[in-house]
C-alpha positions as CSV (number, residue, x, y, z in Angstrom):
1,M,47.2,34.2,6.1
2,V,46.2,32.2,3.2
3,A,47.7,29.2,1.9
4,V,49.4,29.3,-1.5
5,D,50.3,26.0,-3.6
6,A,53.6,25.7,-5.2
7,R,53.6,24.7,-8.9
8,S,56.2,22.6,-10.5
9,S,57.1,21.8,-14.1
10,S,55.6,18.5,-15.7
11,N,58.9,16.5,-14.9
12,G,58.6,17.8,-11.3
13,V,62.2,19.2,-11.2
14,E,62.1,22.5,-13.2
15,R,60.6,25.7,-12.1
16,V,57.6,27.3,-13.7
17,R,59.2,30.7,-13.6
18,L,62.0,29.3,-16.0
19,R,59.5,28.7,-18.5
20,A,57.4,31.9,-17.9
21,A,58.6,33.4,-21.1
22,I,58.5,31.3,-24.3
23,P,62.1,31.0,-25.8
24,T,62.7,31.7,-29.4
25,L,65.8,30.3,-31.6
26,L,66.5,33.9,-32.6
27,H,67.2,35.6,-29.2
28,R,69.2,34.1,-26.3
29,P,66.9,33.7,-23.4
30,T,67.8,35.3,-19.9
31,G,69.2,32.8,-17.4
32,I,72.3,30.9,-17.5
33,L,70.5,27.5,-18.0
34,Q,68.2,28.6,-20.6
35,G,71.0,30.5,-22.4
36,T,73.2,27.2,-22.2
37,R,70.1,25.2,-23.6
38,W,69.6,27.8,-26.5
39,L,73.5,27.6,-27.1
40,F,73.6,23.7,-27.4
41,T,70.3,23.8,-29.5
42,W,72.3,25.8,-32.0
43,L,75.2,23.6,-31.8
44,A,73.2,20.5,-32.5
45,L,71.6,22.0,-35.5
46,L,74.9,23.2,-36.8
47,S,76.2,19.7,-36.3
48,L,73.3,18.5,-38.3
49,V,74.0,20.9,-41.1
50,L,77.8,20.0,-41.2
51,C,77.1,16.4,-41.2
52,V,74.8,16.6,-44.3
53,P,77.7,17.3,-47.1
54,G,79.3,13.9,-45.9
55,L,76.2,12.0,-47.3
56,V,76.1,13.5,-50.7
57,S,78.0,10.7,-52.4
58,T,76.1,7.8,-50.7
59,V,72.7,9.8,-51.2
60,S,73.4,10.3,-55.0
61,A,74.1,6.6,-55.5
62,H,71.2,4.8,-53.5
63,P,67.7,6.1,-53.2
64,L,67.2,4.3,-50.0
65,S,70.1,6.3,-48.5
66,L,68.3,9.7,-49.8
67,L,65.1,8.6,-48.1
68,L,66.7,7.7,-44.8
69,A,68.9,10.9,-44.8
70,T,66.0,13.3,-45.6
71,V,63.6,11.8,-43.1
72,S,66.2,11.4,-40.2
73,A,67.5,14.9,-40.7
74,L,64.1,16.5,-40.7
75,A,63.0,14.5,-37.7
76,L,66.1,15.3,-35.6
77,C,65.9,18.8,-36.7
78,G,62.1,19.1,-35.7
79,S,62.9,17.2,-32.4
80,L,65.5,19.4,-31.4
81,I,63.6,22.9,-32.1
82,Y,60.4,21.4,-30.4
83,G,62.2,20.1,-27.2
84,F,63.8,23.7,-26.9
85,L,60.5,25.6,-27.4
86,R,58.5,23.5,-25.2
87,Q,61.3,23.2,-22.6
88,R,60.8,19.6,-22.1
89,V,62.0,16.2,-23.7
90,P,59.5,13.4,-23.3
91,F,60.9,10.0,-23.6
92,A,59.3,9.3,-26.7
93,L,61.1,12.3,-28.3
94,E,64.3,10.6,-26.9
95,I,63.4,7.5,-28.8
96,V,62.8,9.5,-31.9
97,D,66.3,11.1,-31.6
98,A,67.9,7.6,-31.4
99,L,66.1,6.4,-34.5
100,A,66.8,9.5,-36.4
101,I,70.6,9.4,-35.4
102,T,70.6,5.6,-36.3
103,A,69.0,6.1,-39.6
104,F,71.1,9.3,-40.4
105,A,74.4,7.0,-39.7
106,L,73.1,4.3,-41.9
107,A,72.6,6.7,-44.8
108,G,76.1,8.0,-44.6
109,P,79.5,6.5,-46.2
110,V,80.8,5.6,-42.6
111,P,79.1,5.1,-39.2
112,A,81.5,7.7,-37.7
113,A,79.8,10.4,-40.0
114,A,77.1,10.6,-37.4
115,T,79.4,10.8,-34.3
116,P,79.4,14.8,-34.1
117,L,75.7,14.6,-34.1
118,I,75.5,12.1,-31.5
119,F,77.8,14.2,-29.1
120,A,75.8,17.5,-29.9
121,A,72.5,15.8,-29.3
122,A,73.6,14.3,-26.3
123,W,74.7,17.6,-24.8
124,Q,71.6,19.3,-25.7
125,R,69.3,16.6,-24.4
126,T,70.9,16.2,-21.1
127,L,70.3,19.7,-20.2
128,Y,66.6,18.6,-19.6
129,G,64.9,15.9,-17.6
130,S,65.7,13.9,-14.8
131,L,68.7,11.5,-13.7
132,W,66.5,8.6,-14.6
133,Q,65.8,10.0,-18.0
134,S,69.6,10.7,-18.5
135,V,70.2,6.9,-17.9
136,G,67.5,6.0,-20.3
137,R,69.2,8.4,-22.7
138,G,72.5,6.7,-22.3
139,V,71.0,3.3,-23.2
140,L,69.2,4.5,-26.2
141,Y,72.3,6.2,-27.7
142,T,74.3,3.1,-26.9
143,A,71.7,0.9,-28.5
144,A,71.7,3.3,-31.5
145,V,75.6,2.8,-32.0
146,V,75.4,-0.7,-31.5
147,T,72.4,-1.0,-34.0
148,M,74.2,1.2,-36.6
149,T,77.2,-1.0,-36.1
150,V,75.2,-4.3,-36.6
151,C,73.1,-3.1,-39.4
152,W,75.8,-1.4,-41.3
153,P,76.8,-4.3,-43.8
154,L,73.0,-4.9,-44.6
155,F,72.7,-1.5,-46.3
156,P,73.9,-1.3,-50.0
157,G,76.9,0.6,-50.8
158,H,78.6,0.1,-47.5
159,A,81.7,-1.9,-48.4
160,I,83.8,-0.8,-45.5
161,A,83.3,-2.6,-42.5
162,P,82.6,-0.4,-39.4
163,D,85.7,0.4,-37.1
164,L,84.7,-1.5,-33.9
165,A,87.1,0.4,-31.6
166,R,86.0,4.0,-32.8
167,Q,82.3,2.9,-32.3
168,G,83.2,1.7,-28.7
169,A,85.0,4.8,-28.2
170,T,81.9,6.6,-29.3
171,I,79.8,5.0,-26.7
172,S,82.3,6.0,-23.9
173,V,82.3,9.5,-24.9
174,V,78.6,9.6,-25.3
175,L,78.0,8.1,-21.7
176,L,80.6,10.6,-20.5
177,I,79.0,13.5,-22.1
178,I,75.7,12.4,-20.6
179,L,77.4,12.3,-17.1
180,V,79.2,15.6,-17.4
181,A,76.1,17.3,-19.0
182,G,73.9,16.0,-16.1
183,Q,76.3,17.6,-13.6
184,L,76.2,20.8,-15.7
185,R,72.6,21.1,-15.8
186,S,72.4,20.4,-12.0
187,G,75.0,23.2,-11.2
188,L,73.2,25.6,-13.7
189,M,69.8,24.9,-12.3
190,A,70.9,25.4,-9.0
191,H,72.7,28.9,-9.9
192,D,69.3,30.0,-11.5
193,W,67.2,28.9,-8.7
194,A,69.7,30.8,-6.2
195,I,69.3,33.9,-8.5
196,E,65.5,33.6,-8.5
197,R,65.4,33.1,-4.8
198,D,67.4,36.1,-4.3
199,T,65.2,38.1,-6.8
200,A,62.1,37.0,-4.9
201,L,63.4,38.0,-1.5
202,T,64.6,41.5,-2.9
203,E,61.3,41.9,-4.5
204,T,59.5,41.0,-1.3
205,G,61.8,43.1,0.9
206,A,61.1,46.2,-1.4
207,K,57.3,45.4,-1.0
208,L,57.4,44.9,2.7
209,L,58.9,48.3,3.0
210,G,55.5,49.8,2.2
211,M,53.4,47.5,3.9
212,T,51.7,48.3,7.4
213,D,48.9,45.7,7.3
214,G,49.7,42.6,9.0
215,D,47.5,40.4,7.0
216,Q,48.9,41.8,3.8
217,I,52.5,41.1,5.0
218,R,51.5,37.7,5.9
219,T,49.9,36.9,2.6
220,L,52.9,38.2,0.7
221,A,55.1,36.0,2.8
222,W,53.2,32.9,1.8
223,T,53.2,34.0,-1.8
224,T,57.0,34.3,-1.6
225,A,57.4,31.1,0.2
226,A,55.6,29.3,-2.7
227,A,58.1,30.9,-5.0
228,L,61.0,29.8,-2.9
229,G,59.6,26.5,-2.4
230,S,59.3,25.8,-6.3
231,S,63.2,25.8,-6.5
232,T,63.2,22.5,-4.4
233,P,61.8,19.3,-6.2
234,G,58.8,18.3,-4.0
235,L,59.1,21.0,-1.3
236,R,56.3,21.3,1.1
237,V,55.9,24.0,3.8
238,L,53.6,23.9,6.8
239,K,52.9,26.6,9.5
240,V,51.9,25.0,12.8
241,A,50.9,26.3,16.1
242,C,50.3,24.6,19.5
243,N,46.7,24.0,20.3
244,G,46.8,22.1,23.4
245,A,47.9,18.3,22.8
246,G,48.8,18.8,19.1
247,Y,49.6,21.3,16.4
248,A,47.2,22.9,14.1
249,V,48.2,23.6,10.6
250,G,47.6,27.2,9.7
251,A,48.7,27.4,6.1
252,R,50.8,25.4,3.7
253,T,52.6,25.4,0.3
254,G,53.4,22.5,-1.9
255,D,51.4,19.5,-3.2
256,F,50.2,17.2,-0.5
257,A,48.7,13.7,-0.9
258,V,46.5,14.5,2.1
259,P,46.5,18.1,3.1
260,P,47.0,17.9,6.8
261,V,44.6,20.0,9.2
262,S,46.5,19.0,12.4
263,L,49.5,17.2,13.5
264,P,50.5,15.0,16.4
265,G,52.0,16.5,19.7
266,D,55.1,14.2,20.0
267,M,56.2,15.5,16.5
268,L,58.5,18.5,17.9
269,D,60.7,18.7,20.9
270,T,60.6,22.2,21.9
271,T,62.6,21.9,25.1
272,T,66.0,22.2,23.6
273,A,68.5,24.4,25.4
274,D,68.9,26.8,22.7
275,G,65.3,27.0,22.1
276,V,65.2,25.3,18.6
277,A,62.5,23.1,17.9
278,I,63.6,19.7,16.4
279,V,61.5,17.4,14.5
280,V,61.6,14.1,16.6
281,N,58.9,11.8,15.3
282,Q,59.5,11.8,11.4
283,Q,57.1,8.8,10.8
284,S,54.2,10.4,12.4
285,L,54.7,13.5,10.4
286,D,55.1,11.5,7.2
287,E,51.8,9.6,7.9
288,A,50.1,13.0,8.7
289,T,51.3,14.4,5.5
290,G,51.0,11.4,3.2
291,S,54.7,11.7,2.0
292,V,58.1,10.3,3.2
293,L,60.1,13.4,3.4
294,V,63.1,14.9,5.3
295,W,62.0,17.6,7.6
296,E,63.2,20.7,9.3
297,S,61.8,23.1,11.8
298,V,62.2,27.0,11.8
299,S,60.7,29.0,14.6
300,L,58.4,32.0,14.1
301,T,58.6,34.6,16.6
302,E,56.3,37.5,15.7
303,Q,53.2,35.4,16.3
304,T,50.5,35.7,19.0
305,E,50.9,31.9,19.6
306,E,54.0,29.6,19.6
307,A,54.4,28.8,15.9
308,W,56.9,27.1,13.5
309,L,57.6,26.4,9.9
310,L,58.1,22.8,9.0
311,I,59.9,22.5,5.8
312,G,60.0,19.1,4.1
313,A,61.5,17.7,0.8
314,P,62.5,14.3,-0.6
315,K,65.9,13.0,0.2
316,R,67.3,16.3,1.4
317,I,66.4,19.9,1.8
318,P,69.0,22.2,-0.1
319,T,70.9,24.6,2.3
320,G,70.0,27.5,0.0
321,T,66.5,26.8,0.3
322,V,66.6,26.7,4.1
323,L,68.6,30.1,4.2
324,S,66.3,31.7,1.8
325,V,63.2,30.8,4.1
326,R,65.1,31.9,7.2
327,S,65.8,35.2,5.5
328,L,62.3,35.5,4.3
329,I,61.2,34.9,8.0
330,N,63.5,37.6,9.2
331,Q,62.1,40.1,6.6
332,V,58.6,39.2,7.6
333,N,59.3,39.5,11.4
334,L,60.9,43.0,10.9
335,A,57.9,44.0,8.7
336,L,55.5,42.8,11.5
337,R,57.3,44.8,14.0
338,N,57.1,47.8,12.0
339,S,53.4,47.0,11.4
340,N,52.9,46.7,15.2
341,A,54.6,50.0,15.9
342,H,52.8,52.0,13.1
343,Q,49.4,50.5,14.6
344,Q,50.4,51.6,18.2
345,L,51.5,55.0,16.7
346,K,48.2,55.2,14.7
347,A,46.3,54.3,17.9
348,Q,48.1,57.0,19.9
349,A,47.4,59.7,17.4
350,Q,43.7,58.9,17.4
351,H,43.0,57.7,21.0
352,D,43.3,59.6,24.4
353,T,46.1,58.0,26.2
354,L,44.3,57.9,29.8
355,T,41.0,56.5,28.8
356,G,41.8,55.0,25.5
357,L,38.6,56.7,23.8
358,H,39.0,58.6,20.4
359,N,40.6,62.0,21.1
360,R,39.6,65.4,19.9
361,L,41.3,65.0,16.5
362,S,39.8,61.6,15.8
363,F,36.2,62.9,17.0
364,T,36.5,65.9,14.6
365,T,37.9,63.7,11.6
366,Q,35.1,60.9,11.9
367,L,32.4,63.6,12.6
368,G,33.4,65.4,9.4
369,V,33.3,62.2,7.4
370,E,29.7,61.2,8.7
371,L,28.6,64.8,7.9
372,A,30.0,64.7,4.4
373,G,28.4,61.2,3.8
374,H,25.0,61.2,5.4
375,P,24.5,64.4,7.2
376,A,20.8,64.2,7.8
377,D,20.5,60.4,8.2
378,G,20.0,60.4,11.9
379,L,23.4,62.0,12.9
380,H,23.5,63.2,16.4
381,V,26.4,64.9,18.6
382,L,26.3,64.3,22.3
383,F,28.6,66.6,24.5
384,L,29.1,65.4,28.0
385,D,30.6,67.5,30.8
386,L,31.2,66.1,34.3
387,D,29.7,68.1,37.2
388,D,31.8,69.1,40.0
389,F,34.8,67.1,38.8
390,K,37.1,69.9,40.1
391,D,36.4,68.9,43.7
392,I,37.8,65.4,43.1
393,N,40.9,66.7,41.8
394,D,41.3,69.3,44.7
395,Q,40.3,66.8,47.4
396,M,41.9,63.6,46.4
397,G,44.6,64.7,43.8
398,H,45.1,64.2,40.2
399,R,45.7,60.4,40.4
400,A,42.1,60.1,41.9
401,G,40.9,62.3,38.9
402,D,42.5,60.2,36.5
403,A,40.9,57.0,37.9
404,V,37.4,58.6,37.9
405,L,38.1,59.6,34.1
406,T,39.1,56.1,33.5
407,E,36.1,54.7,35.2
408,V,33.7,57.3,33.3
409,A,34.9,56.2,29.9
410,E,34.4,52.6,30.7
411,R,30.7,53.4,31.7
412,L,30.2,55.4,28.5
413,R,31.5,52.5,26.4
414,H,28.6,50.5,28.0
415,C,26.0,53.1,27.3
416,I,26.7,53.6,23.6
417,R,26.0,51.2,20.6
418,P,28.9,49.2,19.0
419,N,29.1,51.5,15.9
420,D,28.8,54.7,17.9
421,I,32.0,57.1,18.5
422,C,33.0,58.0,22.0
423,A,35.7,60.6,22.5
424,R,37.4,62.4,25.4
425,L,37.9,66.0,24.1
426,G,40.0,67.0,27.1
427,G,39.8,67.5,30.7
428,D,36.3,66.3,32.0
429,E,34.7,66.6,28.6
430,F,33.5,63.8,26.4
431,A,31.7,63.5,23.2
432,V,29.6,61.0,21.2
433,V,28.6,60.7,17.6
434,L,25.6,58.8,16.9
435,T,24.7,57.6,13.4
436,G,21.2,56.2,12.2
437,A,19.5,57.3,15.3
438,T,16.2,59.1,16.0
439,D,15.9,62.0,18.6
440,D,14.3,59.6,21.1
441,V,17.2,57.2,20.6
442,A,19.6,60.0,21.0
443,S,17.9,61.2,24.2
444,A,17.5,57.7,25.5
445,I,21.3,57.2,25.3
446,A,22.2,60.6,26.7
447,Q,19.7,59.6,29.7
448,R,21.5,56.1,30.2
449,M,24.8,58.1,30.2
450,V,23.6,60.4,32.9
451,G,22.1,57.5,35.0
452,S,25.3,55.5,34.8
453,L,27.5,58.3,36.0
454,A,25.1,59.2,38.9
455,A,26.3,55.8,40.6
456,P,29.4,56.4,42.9
457,I,32.9,55.6,41.7
458,L,35.1,53.8,44.2
459,V,38.6,55.3,44.2
460,N,41.1,53.8,46.7
461,G,38.2,52.4,48.7
462,R,36.5,55.7,48.8
463,P,33.1,56.6,47.1
464,C,33.3,59.6,44.7
465,R,30.0,61.0,43.6
466,I,29.9,62.9,40.2
467,G,27.2,63.9,37.8
468,A,27.2,64.6,34.2
469,S,25.5,67.2,32.0
470,V,24.7,66.2,28.4
471,G,23.7,68.3,25.4
472,V,22.4,66.7,22.2
473,A,22.3,68.2,18.7
474,T,20.9,66.8,15.6
475,A,22.4,67.3,12.3
476,T,20.2,69.1,9.7
477,P,20.8,69.4,5.9
478,G,23.6,71.9,5.0
479,I,25.0,72.2,8.6
480,D,28.8,72.3,8.9
481,I,30.8,70.6,11.8
482,D,31.6,73.9,13.6
483,D,27.8,74.8,13.9
484,L,26.8,71.1,14.9
485,V,29.5,71.1,17.6
486,H,28.6,74.5,18.9
487,Q,24.9,73.5,19.2
488,A,25.9,70.4,21.2
489,D,28.1,72.8,23.3
490,V,25.4,75.3,23.9
491,A,22.9,72.5,24.8
492,M,25.2,71.2,27.3
493,Y,25.8,74.4,29.1
494,A,22.0,74.8,29.1
495,A,21.9,71.6,31.0
496,K,24.3,72.7,33.5
497,A,22.5,76.0,33.9
498,N,19.3,74.3,34.4
499,G,20.4,72.3,37.5
500,K,23.2,69.7,36.2
501,G,22.8,65.9,36.0
502,R,20.3,66.2,33.1
503,V,20.0,66.0,29.5
504,Q,19.2,69.0,27.1
505,M,18.3,68.7,23.5
506,F,19.4,71.5,21.3
507,R,16.6,73.9,20.1
508,P,16.9,77.2,18.2
509,G,15.8,79.2,20.9
510,L,18.8,78.3,23.2
511,L,21.0,80.6,20.9
512,Q,18.8,83.7,21.6
513,S,17.9,82.9,25.2
514,E,19.2,85.0,28.1
515,S,20.3,81.9,30.2
516,S,23.2,82.5,32.7
517,V,25.6,80.3,30.8
518,L,25.3,82.0,27.5
519,T,25.4,85.3,29.3
520,F,28.6,84.3,31.0
521,E,30.1,83.1,27.8
522,R,29.5,86.5,26.1
523,Q,30.8,88.3,29.3
524,L,33.9,86.1,28.8
525,D,34.4,87.3,25.3
526,R,34.5,90.8,26.4
527,A,36.6,90.3,29.7
528,A,40.1,90.8,28.0
529,G,39.0,94.1,26.3
530,G,37.1,95.4,29.3
531,N,40.1,95.5,31.7
532,E,38.4,92.7,33.7
533,L,41.2,90.4,33.5
534,V,44.2,90.6,36.0
535,V,47.5,88.6,36.4
536,H,48.7,87.4,39.6
537,Y,52.1,86.0,40.1
538,Q,53.3,83.2,42.4
539,P,57.1,83.4,43.2
540,I,59.4,80.5,42.2
541,V,62.3,80.0,44.8
542,S,65.7,78.2,44.4
543,L,66.2,75.5,46.8
544,T,70.0,75.9,46.8
545,D,70.0,79.4,48.2
546,L,66.4,80.4,48.7
547,H,66.5,83.2,46.3
548,C,63.5,84.0,44.2
549,T,64.5,83.2,40.4
550,G,61.1,83.9,38.9
551,A,57.4,83.8,39.0
552,E,54.4,82.0,37.2
553,A,51.8,84.3,35.7
554,L,48.3,83.2,36.7
555,V,45.1,85.1,35.2
556,R,42.1,86.1,37.4
557,W,38.9,87.4,36.2
558,Q,37.4,90.3,38.1
559,H,33.8,89.6,37.2
560,P,31.4,92.6,37.6
561,E,28.8,90.5,39.5
562,R,30.5,87.4,40.8
563,G,33.7,88.9,42.0
564,Q,37.1,87.6,41.5
565,L,37.0,84.2,39.6
566,L,39.8,81.6,39.5
567,P,40.9,80.1,36.4
568,T,39.1,76.8,36.9
569,E,35.9,78.6,36.8
570,F,36.3,80.3,33.4
571,I,39.3,78.8,31.4
572,P,37.4,75.5,30.3
573,L,34.7,77.7,28.9
574,A,37.2,80.0,27.3
575,E,39.0,77.0,25.7
576,S,35.7,75.6,24.1
577,T,34.6,79.0,22.9
578,G,37.9,80.1,21.7
579,A,38.2,83.0,23.9
580,I,41.3,81.7,25.5
581,V,43.3,83.0,22.5
582,G,42.6,86.5,23.3
583,I,43.0,85.7,27.1
584,G,46.5,84.0,26.5
585,T,47.7,87.0,24.4
586,F,46.7,89.5,27.0
587,V,48.3,87.5,29.9
588,L,51.5,87.2,27.8
589,R,51.6,90.9,27.0
590,V,51.1,92.0,30.6
591,S,53.4,89.4,32.1
592,C,56.3,90.4,29.8
593,M,55.8,94.1,30.6
594,D,55.5,93.2,34.5
595,A,58.8,91.1,34.4
596,M,60.7,94.0,33.1
597,T,60.0,95.9,36.6
598,W,61.4,92.9,38.6
599,P,64.9,93.2,40.3
600,E,67.6,90.6,39.7
601,A,67.3,87.3,41.6
602,R,71.0,87.5,42.3
603,P,73.4,90.1,40.8
604,G,73.5,89.3,37.2
605,V,70.9,86.8,37.2
606,P,67.4,88.3,36.2
607,M,64.2,86.8,37.2
608,T,62.1,84.8,34.8
609,V,58.4,84.8,34.1
610,Q,56.3,81.7,33.4
611,V,53.2,81.7,31.2
612,N,50.8,79.0,30.6
613,I,49.8,78.2,27.2
614,S,46.7,76.3,25.9
615,A,46.1,73.8,23.1
616,R,43.9,76.4,21.2
617,E,46.8,79.2,21.3
618,L,49.2,76.6,19.8
619,E,46.8,75.6,17.2
620,S,46.9,79.1,15.9
621,D,49.2,80.0,13.0
622,H,49.9,83.4,14.4
623,F,51.1,82.1,17.9
624,V,54.9,82.4,17.2
625,D,54.6,86.0,15.7
626,S,52.4,86.8,18.8
627,V,55.1,85.6,21.2
628,L,57.8,87.5,19.4
629,W,55.8,90.7,19.1
630,C,55.0,90.6,22.9
631,L,58.8,90.1,23.6
632,A,59.8,92.8,21.3
633,D,57.1,95.3,22.5
634,S,58.1,94.9,26.2
635,G,61.9,94.5,25.7
636,L,61.9,91.4,27.6
637,P,64.9,89.1,26.4
638,P,63.5,85.8,25.3
639,E,65.4,83.8,27.7
640,R,63.5,85.4,30.6
641,L,60.2,84.0,29.3
642,T,59.2,80.4,29.9
643,L,56.3,78.9,28.2
644,E,54.5,76.3,30.4
645,L,52.2,73.6,28.6
646,T,50.9,70.1,29.4
647,E,52.0,67.0,27.7
648,S,48.6,66.4,26.3
649,V,48.6,70.0,24.5
650,V,51.5,69.0,22.3
651,L,51.0,65.3,21.6
652,E,48.1,65.9,19.4
653,S,49.6,68.2,17.0
654,V,52.8,68.0,15.0
655,A,52.5,71.7,14.1
656,A,52.5,72.6,17.7
657,V,55.8,70.8,18.1
658,E,57.4,72.6,15.3
659,R,56.0,76.3,16.7
660,L,57.5,75.4,20.0
661,K,61.0,74.4,18.3
662,T,60.8,77.8,16.5
663,L,60.4,79.6,19.7
664,A,63.1,77.6,21.4
665,A,65.4,78.5,18.7
666,H,64.8,82.4,19.4
667,G,65.7,81.8,23.0
668,T,62.4,81.3,24.8
669,R,62.4,78.3,27.3
670,I,59.9,75.6,27.2
671,A,58.4,73.9,30.4
672,I,56.3,71.0,30.9
673,D,53.7,71.2,33.7
674,D,52.2,68.5,35.7
675,F,55.1,66.2,34.6
676,G,54.6,62.6,35.4
677,T,50.6,62.7,35.1
678,G,50.8,61.7,31.4
679,Y,51.6,58.7,29.6
680,S,54.1,60.0,27.2
681,S,56.5,61.9,29.6
682,L,59.7,60.3,28.3
683,S,58.9,60.7,24.6
684,T,57.9,64.3,25.2
685,L,61.4,65.0,26.5
686,R,62.8,63.5,23.5
687,T,60.6,65.5,20.9
688,L,60.6,68.9,22.5
689,P,63.2,71.2,23.4
690,I,62.5,71.1,27.1
691,S,64.1,73.4,29.5
692,V,62.0,73.1,32.7
693,V,60.1,70.3,34.1
694,K,57.5,71.0,36.8
695,L,56.6,68.3,39.2
696,D,52.9,67.9,39.8
697,A,51.8,68.7,43.2
698,S,49.9,65.6,43.8
699,F,53.6,63.8,43.9
700,V,54.9,66.6,46.1
701,A,52.1,66.2,48.5
702,G,52.5,62.4,48.7
703,A,56.5,62.4,48.8
704,L,56.7,62.5,52.5
705,N,54.5,59.4,53.1
706,S,54.3,57.4,50.0
707,P,57.5,55.6,49.0
708,V,56.0,55.4,45.5
709,D,55.5,59.0,45.1
710,R,58.9,59.7,46.6
711,S,60.6,57.2,44.3
712,L,58.8,58.8,41.3
713,V,60.0,62.4,42.4
714,E,63.5,61.2,42.8
715,A,63.4,59.4,39.3
716,I,62.1,62.6,37.6
717,V,64.7,64.8,39.2
718,Q,67.5,62.6,38.5
719,M,66.7,61.9,35.0
720,S,66.0,65.7,34.6
721,N,69.3,66.6,36.0
722,K,71.2,64.2,33.6
723,L,69.5,66.0,30.8
724,G,70.3,69.5,31.9
725,I,66.5,70.2,32.5
726,T,65.6,72.4,35.5
727,T,63.0,70.9,37.8
728,I,60.6,72.9,39.9
729,A,58.1,71.4,42.3
730,E,54.7,72.8,42.6
731,G,52.4,72.9,45.7
732,V,54.9,73.2,48.3
733,E,53.4,74.0,51.6
734,R,55.4,72.6,54.4
735,P,59.0,73.0,55.5
736,E,59.4,69.3,55.5
737,Q,58.7,69.0,51.8
738,Q,61.1,71.6,51.1
739,E,63.8,69.8,52.9
740,L,62.8,66.7,51.2
741,L,63.0,68.2,47.8
742,A,66.4,69.9,48.4
743,Q,67.8,66.7,49.5
744,I,66.7,65.0,46.4
745,G,68.2,67.7,44.2
746,T,65.3,69.5,43.1
747,D,66.2,72.9,41.6
748,A,63.3,75.2,42.7
749,A,60.0,75.3,44.4
750,Q,56.7,77.1,44.4
751,G,53.7,77.0,46.8
752,H,52.0,78.8,49.6
753,L,55.0,77.9,51.9
754,Y,56.6,80.9,50.3
755,C,53.7,83.0,48.7
756,P,50.4,82.5,47.0
757,A,49.4,84.2,43.7
758,V,49.4,87.7,44.3
759,P,49.0,91.0,42.4
760,I,52.1,92.5,40.9
761,G,52.1,95.3,43.7
762,D,52.2,92.5,46.4
763,L,54.7,90.6,44.7
764,Q,57.0,93.7,44.5
765,A,56.7,94.1,48.2
766,W,57.5,90.3,48.7
767,L,60.4,90.6,46.7
768,A,61.7,93.5,48.8
769,L,61.3,91.4,52.0
770,A,62.9,88.6,50.3
771,E,66.0,90.6,49.5
772,R,66.3,91.0,53.2
773,G,66.5,87.3,53.9
774,H,62.8,87.1,54.8
775,I,61.7,84.5,52.1
776,R,59.0,83.1,54.3
């Protein structure tokens, strides 16, 4: 935040903004005080004009009177106009006024001829200046009346003696006018200042609505503070924060004889019961600032440290000024909260919630920017995939897997340079964008990453060994982002095929080579159309009556050479190549058709089918049409289809959320898989039309022995029940787990305790046994 010095008018009282527009005699200015000054200026000029005819008889008979009348009238007219246009009345001009009025009276037939002019000038002049200047004005005008009374007999043609009683009354009325006009000036000035403060706060509030940068918000706040401060004569504002034994001055507005840098520690009492800081050492504060002022403290809450605003002014601080400053602080606090929320949302949109690295969207965006700027200036893309990471999840659970991924991210941060971009693309895949690097530098960084990840990672006291394979692609002139990413991906799979735990630089020959990885990729592309994919089903059992209420569809690849492959062996590759879209469509179509052959779980209660959906599928603009077509083609009612997805699939795409809402509106149910393992579970339940929550198998496995896991399962089940969401526990393998889950209130379960994932024929046989009470 920067300090902004308040400015004041030359007499130290009136605000600069009241003089921002030069007034004219022909147009009434804005503002009540300025308008009143304009009105009384014309009143004084009109009084002068009306007084002139009364001088005609005297002026025509005596040349001296003509000279005095002419000079005094012109001087007084010029003085009135000058003071109004300049918006200030120097004391020298006050003397000119008194002399001109005296001369004008001496030129007239009677002293009382100048009385209206004295009254009008007193009204007009008292609307300017300070209290002491008004006192001086009263003395001058009294002296003028006395002088014209005393000197009256000395001028030729003045046979009539002055009426002393009338002259005394004139003095009394003039002094009364000066007193009343001074009060009027103060009231009008305070009113205009209040309007200007309100205007400044309103304008600031409108500007703050569109601000999300904290520094800009603080800069605007101090600019407004200076504008608010200029409505109080001599106002000073300091921002102070604790710095150990004393207070550091962060910013200031107003005129300081000695601009303070720090203040003594005994200045404030911050231990009051209501938490309000009180200025307890007035003298030390005055000495530090070089001015004797009245001080008041206002707390600043939206700060990284304990901070306060100190407001000081001579004699007293107007209540309106303090209220305006407090209102400004409230506006700024709200804007800073919104700024923090905006920054957090922005960070969440651009960063992976588990590791804190950039996410896929941020990686793609920044890589596109680099390609558009300097595509051939040492730009490299590194793709990294962990070797055998699946074993960690299978043997130690998803929590251990998350801990490993977090440690991997931390090690990768130490391997790259400050300006490099490191991202987690999903699962155990990471990517790095290097700028201004040679091939040797890129290779060295990749080798450093491989070496760093070769060291064991401790999880719950147990050492876990993983490795990493890295593919490196170099940007060339004219290459687009898809080709560059594909090259890095191909190089990474080549590194895996060549023995894992190594670095592979991309070369054109990799695209034509018959490596096992690339062959596997091409085989996968043809799998869906070659009748090599099959769908197995794992039953879902109600825990209230042990009836089968549905089944989850799980794809298998009947590879012509390797035999039957599980999803973990080919789905990651399918997602990276885009083959997952065709695979997903195949599974959805087959599942809907098979579900039409299933019997009812109970009379009138048909079984549902649950199908997993990937991020790549949701990214497709045709996803909604594809789902609706499969339902229409098979004849399956939408309410019998449940689409399963993980939290991370949805959180990165607004369009994905809208597509799911569209399908839910058609009756399709939406399920969140592995619930509780992500970081945005509650926000997911709020933003999506969730019908089913599936408890992660790691929580189910630990619920019997871990109080933490059991509490978490209970919390999820209770929360879901209150929201009307069905809960399904995955990975149930033991009767004790079933009993615990039923006791907690879980709706349904699936796992090997009942039946593994089996082909459609075996499922039909299992369902027949289940109808006769042989659920296990």
